[in-house]
C-alpha positions in Angstrom: -20.6 138.1 -101.2 -22.8 135.1 -101.9 -23.3 134.7 -98.2 -24.8 138.2 -98.0 -27.4 137.3 -100.7 -28.0 133.9 -99.0 -28.7 135.7 -95.7 -31.0 138.2 -97.5 -32.9 135.3 -99.1 -33.3 133.4 -95.9 -34.7 136.5 -94.2 -37.1 137.3 -97.0 -38.4 133.8 -97.0 -38.9 133.9 -93.3 -41.0 137.1 -93.6 -43.0 135.5 -96.4 -43.7 132.3 -94.5 -44.1 133.5 -91.0 -45.0 137.2 -91.4 -42.4 138.1 -88.8 -41.4 141.8 -88.2 -38.6 142.6 -90.6 -36.2 144.1 -88.1 -36.4 141.0 -85.8 -36.2 138.6 -88.6 -33.1 140.3 -90.0 -31.3 140.5 -86.6 -31.8 136.8 -86.1 -30.7 135.9 -89.6 -27.6 138.0 -89.5 -26.7 136.4 -86.1 -27.1 132.9 -87.6 -25.0 133.7 -90.7 -22.3 135.4 -88.6 -21.3 137.7 -91.6 -18.5 140.2 -91.7 -19.7 143.8 -91.2 -19.4 144.6 -94.9 -21.4 141.5 -95.9 -24.0 142.1 -93.2 -24.5 145.7 -94.5 -25.0 144.3 -98.0 -27.5 141.7 -96.8 -29.4 144.4 -94.9 -29.5 146.7 -97.9 -30.8 143.9 -100.2 -33.3 142.6 -97.6 -34.9 146.0 -96.9 -34.5 147.1 -100.6 -36.5 144.1 -101.8 -39.2 144.6 -99.2 -39.5 148.3 -100.0 -39.6 147.8 -103.8 -41.5 144.6 -104.0 -44.4 145.8 -106.2 -42.0 147.6 -108.6 -39.7 144.7 -108.8 -42.6 142.3 -109.6 -43.8 144.6 -112.3 -40.5 144.7 -114.1 -39.9 140.9 -113.6 -43.3 140.2 -115.0 -42.4 141.8 -118.3 -39.7 139.1 -118.9 -41.2 136.0 -117.2 -43.7 133.8 -118.8 -44.7 132.4 -115.4 -46.8 134.9 -113.3 -45.1 136.0 -110.1 -47.8 134.6 -107.9 -47.4 131.1 -109.5 -43.6 130.9 -108.8 -42.3 129.1 -105.7 -41.3 131.4 -102.9 -37.6 130.6 -103.5 -37.7 131.5 -107.2 -39.8 134.6 -106.6 -37.4 136.0 -103.9 -34.2 135.1 -105.9 -35.6 137.0 -108.9 -36.4 140.0 -106.7 -32.9 139.9 -105.1 -31.3 139.8 -108.6 -33.6 142.5 -110.0 -33.1 144.8 -107.0 -29.3 144.7 -107.5 -29.6 145.2 -111.3 -31.9 148.2 -111.0 -30.9 149.9 -107.7 -27.4 148.9 -106.6 -25.0 150.7 -109.0 -21.8 149.3 -107.4 -22.7 145.7 -108.1 -22.0 144.6 -111.7 -25.2 143.2 -113.3 -23.4 140.1 -114.4 -22.4 139.3 -110.8 -26.0 139.8 -109.7 -27.2 137.3 -112.3 -24.5 134.7 -111.6 -25.1 134.8 -107.8 -28.9 134.5 -108.4 -28.3 131.3 -110.4 -26.0 129.9 -107.6 -28.7 130.8 -105.0 -31.2 128.8 -107.0 -29.0 125.7 -107.1 -28.5 126.0 -103.3 -32.1 126.5 -102.4 -34.2 123.7 -104.0 -34.6 125.5 -107.3 -32.0 123.8 -109.5 -34.6 123.3 -112.3 -35.5 126.9 -112.3 -31.9 128.2 -112.5 -32.1 128.5 -116.3 -35.4 130.4 -116.1 -33.9 132.8 -113.5 -30.8 133.3 -115.6 -32.9 134.1 -118.7 -35.3 136.5 -116.9 -32.5 138.5 -115.2 -30.3 138.7 -118.4 -33.4 140.0 -120.3 -33.8 142.6 -117.5 -30.2 143.7 -117.8 -30.5 144.1 -121.6 -33.6 146.1 -121.4 -33.3 148.1 -118.2 -32.8 151.4 -120.0 -36.1 150.9 -121.8 -38.2 150.1 -118.7 -41.1 152.4 -118.1 -43.9 152.6 -115.5 -47.6 152.8 -116.6 -48.6 156.1 -118.0 -49.2 158.6 -115.2 -52.1 160.4 -117.0 -53.9 157.3 -118.1 -53.7 155.4 -114.8 -52.4 157.8 -112.1 -53.1 155.4 -109.2 -51.3 152.5 -110.7 -48.4 154.8 -111.7 -48.0 155.9 -108.1 -48.4 152.4 -106.8 -45.5 151.1 -108.9 -43.4 154.2 -108.5 -43.4 153.9 -104.7 -44.2 150.2 -104.4 -47.3 151.0 -102.3 -50.6 149.3 -102.7 -53.3 151.3 -104.5 -55.8 150.8 -101.7 -53.4 152.5 -99.2 -52.7 155.4 -101.6 -56.4 155.9 -102.1 -57.0 155.9 -98.3 -54.3 158.6 -97.8 -55.6 160.7 -100.7 -59.1 160.6 -99.3 -57.9 161.3 -95.7 -55.1 163.8 -96.2 -55.3 165.1 -99.8 -53.2 164.5 -102.9 -50.3 166.8 -101.9 -49.8 165.4 -98.5 -50.1 161.8 -99.9 -47.4 162.6 -102.4 -45.0 163.8 -99.6 -45.9 160.8 -97.5 -45.1 158.4 -100.4 -41.7 160.3 -100.9 -40.9 159.6 -97.2 -41.3 155.8 -97.6 -37.9 155.4 -99.2 -36.1 157.4 -96.5 -34.2 155.6 -93.8 -35.3 157.1 -90.5 -32.6 158.3 -88.1 -31.8 156.5 -84.8 -33.4 158.7 -82.2 -32.7 158.3 -78.5 -34.0 159.6 -75.2 -31.3 160.6 -72.7 -31.9 159.3 -69.2 -32.1 162.5 -67.1 -32.1 160.4 -63.9 -28.5 159.4 -64.6 -27.3 163.0 -65.0 -27.8 166.3 -66.9 -27.8 166.5 -70.6 -24.3 167.9 -70.8 -22.9 165.0 -68.8 -24.7 162.3 -70.7 -23.6 163.7 -74.1 -20.0 164.0 -73.0 -20.0 160.4 -71.8 -21.3 159.3 -75.2 -18.8 161.4 -77.1 -16.0 159.7 -75.1 -17.1 156.5 -76.9 -16.7 158.3 -80.2 -20.5 158.3 -80.7 -21.7 161.1 -82.9 -24.8 162.5 -81.2 -26.8 165.7 -81.7 -29.6 167.0 -79.5 -33.1 167.8 -80.7 -33.8 171.3 -79.4 -37.6 171.1 -79.5 -38.0 168.0 -77.4 -36.4 167.7 -73.9 -33.6 165.1 -73.6 -34.1 163.9 -77.2 -31.1 163.3 -79.5 -30.1 161.6 -82.7 -27.3 159.1 -83.3 -25.1 159.2 -86.3 -23.0 156.3 -87.6 -23.3 154.5 -84.3 -22.9 150.9 -85.3 -24.3 148.5 -82.8 -26.1 150.6 -80.3 -26.6 147.9 -77.7 -22.8 147.2 -77.5 -22.1 150.8 -76.3 -21.0 151.2 -72.7 -23.3 154.2 -72.4 -26.3 152.0 -73.4 -25.3 149.2 -71.1 -25.0 151.7 -68.2 -28.6 153.0 -69.0 -27.7 156.5 -70.1 -30.3 156.3 -72.9 -32.8 154.2 -74.6 -33.7 154.1 -78.4 -37.1 155.7 -79.1 -38.6 157.5 -82.1 -39.4 161.2 -81.5 -43.1 160.4 -82.0 -43.2 158.1 -79.0 -41.1 160.6 -76.9 -43.6 163.3 -77.8 -46.5 161.0 -76.9 -45.0 160.4 -73.4 -44.3 164.1 -73.0 -48.0 165.0 -73.8 -49.2 162.8 -70.9 -47.5 165.4 -68.7 -46.8 163.0 -65.8 -45.5 164.6 -62.6 -43.1 163.2 -60.0 -45.0 161.3 -57.3 -48.1 160.5 -59.4 -49.5 157.1 -60.2 -49.4 156.3 -63.9 -50.6 153.3 -65.9 -49.4 152.2 -69.4 -51.8 149.5 -70.4 -50.3 148.3 -73.7 -46.7 149.1 -72.8 -44.3 146.7 -74.7 -41.6 147.1 -75.6 -41.5 149.8 -72.9 -40.1 153.0 -74.5 -43.0 155.2 -73.5 -43.0 153.7 -70.0 -39.3 154.5 -69.6 -39.7 158.1 -70.8 -42.7 158.7 -68.5 -40.7 157.4 -65.5 -37.7 159.6 -66.4 -40.0 162.6 -66.7 -41.3 161.7 -63.2 -37.7 161.7 -62.0 -38.1 158.1 -61.0 -40.5 159.3 -58.3 -44.0 157.9 -57.9 -45.4 154.7 -59.5 -45.5 153.6 -63.1 -47.4 150.4 -63.8 -46.6 148.9 -67.2 -48.7 146.0 -68.6 -48.7 143.6 -71.5 -50.5 140.4 -72.2 -47.3 138.4 -73.2 -44.7 137.2 -70.7 -41.8 137.7 -73.0 -42.7 141.4 -73.6 -43.2 141.9 -69.8 -39.7 140.5 -69.3 -38.4 143.0 -71.9 -39.9 145.9 -70.0 -38.5 144.7 -66.7 -35.0 144.3 -68.3 -35.1 147.8 -69.8 -36.2 149.4 -66.6 -33.4 147.6 -64.7 -30.8 148.8 -67.2 -32.0 152.4 -67.0 -32.2 152.2 -63.1 -35.9 153.1 -63.1 -37.1 151.6 -59.9 -40.6 153.3 -60.0 -41.6 151.0 -62.9 -43.5 147.8 -62.1 -44.2 145.6 -65.2 -46.9 142.9 -64.9 -48.9 140.5 -67.1 -52.4 141.9 -68.0 -54.8 141.8 -70.8 -56.1 145.4 -71.4 -59.4 144.2 -72.8 -60.1 141.3 -70.5 -58.2 142.0 -67.2 -58.5 139.3 -64.5 -58.0 141.6 -61.5 -59.3 145.2 -60.7 -56.8 148.0 -60.5 -56.7 151.2 -58.4 -57.4 154.2 -60.5 -54.5 156.4 -61.6 -53.7 160.1 -62.1 -52.7 159.5 -65.8 -53.3 156.5 -68.1 -51.7 155.8 -71.5 -53.5 153.6 -73.9 -51.2 152.9 -76.9 -53.5 150.6 -78.7 -52.6 147.8 -81.2 -53.0 149.2 -84.7 -52.3 148.6 -88.4 -48.8 150.3 -88.2 -49.3 152.4 -91.3 -47.1 155.1 -89.7 -44.0 153.0 -89.4 -43.6 151.8 -93.0 -40.1 153.3 -93.2 -39.1 150.9 -90.4 -41.2 147.9 -91.3 -41.9 148.1 -95.1 -43.6 144.7 -95.1 -46.7 146.2 -93.3 -47.8 147.9 -96.5 -48.5 144.5 -98.2 -51.0 143.4 -95.7 -54.6 142.9 -96.9 -56.8 146.0 -96.4 -59.3 143.7 -94.8 -56.9 143.3 -91.9 -57.7 146.8 -90.9 -61.5 146.3 -90.7 -61.7 145.0 -87.2 -59.1 147.3 -85.6 -61.2 150.4 -84.9 -63.7 148.5 -82.9 -61.0 146.6 -81.0 -59.2 149.9 -80.3 -62.4 151.5 -79.1 -63.2 148.6 -76.7 -59.7 148.7 -75.3 -59.9 152.5 -74.8 -63.3 152.2 -73.2 -62.1 149.5 -70.8 -59.0 151.5 -70.0 -61.0 154.6 -69.2 -62.3 152.9 -66.1 -58.8 153.2 -64.6 -58.7 157.0 -64.7 -59.3 159.0 -61.5 -61.8 161.9 -61.4 -59.9 164.8 -62.9 -57.3 162.4 -64.3 -55.9 162.3 -67.8 -56.3 159.6 -70.5 -54.1 159.5 -73.5 -54.9 157.4 -76.6 -52.2 156.8 -79.2 -51.4 154.7 -82.3 -48.5 154.4 -84.7 -50.7 154.5 -87.8 -52.0 157.0 -90.4 -55.6 155.9 -90.8 -58.4 158.2 -89.6 -60.7 155.2 -88.8 -58.2 154.1 -86.2 -57.3 157.6 -85.0 -59.7 160.5 -84.9 -62.8 158.4 -85.5 -62.0 156.3 -82.5 -61.3 159.3 -80.3 -64.5 161.1 -81.3 -66.6 158.0 -80.8 -65.1 157.6 -77.3 -66.2 161.2 -76.4 -69.7 160.7 -77.8 -70.3 157.5 -75.8 -68.4 158.5 -72.6 -70.0 161.7 -71.2 -67.8 161.6 -68.1 -64.8 162.5 -70.3 -64.1 165.8 -72.1 -61.4 166.6 -74.7 -58.2 167.9 -73.1 -56.3 170.3 -75.4 -52.8 169.3 -76.2 -50.1 171.8 -75.3 -47.9 171.9 -78.4 -44.7 173.8 -77.9 -42.6 175.5 -80.6 -41.6 173.0 -83.3 -44.7 170.9 -82.7 -46.8 172.2 -85.7 -49.9 170.5 -87.1 -49.8 168.6 -90.4 -53.6 168.6 -90.8 -56.7 170.3 -89.4 -58.0 168.5 -86.3 -59.5 169.1 -82.9 -57.2 170.7 -80.2 -57.1 167.4 -78.3 -55.8 165.5 -81.3 -52.4 165.5 -83.1 -51.3 163.6 -86.1 -47.6 163.4 -86.7 -46.2 162.7 -90.2 -42.7 161.8 -91.4 -42.4 164.6 -94.0 -43.6 167.3 -91.6 -42.1 166.3 -88.2 -39.3 163.9 -89.1 -41.0 161.3 -86.9 -42.8 158.1 -87.6 -46.5 158.5 -88.5 -48.3 158.7 -85.2 -51.5 159.8 -83.6 -52.4 161.1 -80.1 -55.7 162.1 -78.5 -56.1 163.4 -74.9 -59.1 163.3 -72.6 -59.9 164.3 -69.1 -62.3 162.7 -66.7 -64.8 164.9 -65.0 
């Protein structure tokens, strides 16, 4: 079991030092440690648990540590968090075992001198855990919410101002939920009945989503990429929000479609499948590695209408022929995917300041690629009006050759907030999706 904690520690330190995406960091770490499935599951639970509960853990640790959290070495800080998480949240692990393993981790990770300190802090936490309390909700409601949900005060304030207190409370509740694994069945490989039967033959538990064509959810699937049905291109993994985004583009067979910020390619694949692999889908990204991922995915799915190329959406080197439909899934703060990547919530709020202008400039440049009468779709995976509705409305104000195009929301696609007919904000607690935003425009 010590190896599970060691793997969790290595992954947490990597996220601290390199700011890597948690899912990618964990995958690489687990591969390096080559853990048994049970240990890998524990390492994953601790890793994500510590990330999700960081502010809360630091608050409780701070009550028993003379040294402030920010003055500790990264190793000591993360070892304390790992120990505290197990003591406070993992009932099946004896507190004494959590303390002992933390001391061992300290000795193995350049923190021998701190092992006594770690031991004392965690044992104090064990002795007093029944007495632990959060700040008074009435005296300091924002700090109470911040520590209850391990979410920065600035982000809670942003959501309260944008969406109201009730919606924010439900959003905060959703942060600790583990999102399902949604997939998009590849209709170019067969009808839904055939695809589902093939997957069930592999003992994969799969249920369809009735309100989205070809969408399904996997249950207890293990390693998705090792499934024969995955290798044969019968489906790709994609959150419902991204599937809906691609659906709302309403691409038709035979059309020319551009996806200007396409990596890792999920929306590109869904669009090509909706077009029945007929027509032309050009997918672009500014990084070679990501272009390679799109090409590999398209090949696995048998989607020959997709052509992935290197291109900077803001500063393209070559002109492009205009298209019938263009998708601009802009780089964003990612505040809608905190369930999947909890580390995003700890970024500085100043990191958001420059994004709306960047998004607007990318959207403006991308609009040049839309044919007269063609459709332009703008999307983000964030919940921040400055990056969403404000960018969309600024675009319309400064581009008189475009008009809002009403989104056709079918049954099951209800709205979470009041907004124009050409905009749609998806929220985890309303739609079961990631937090997401879509705005649609048409060129005159």
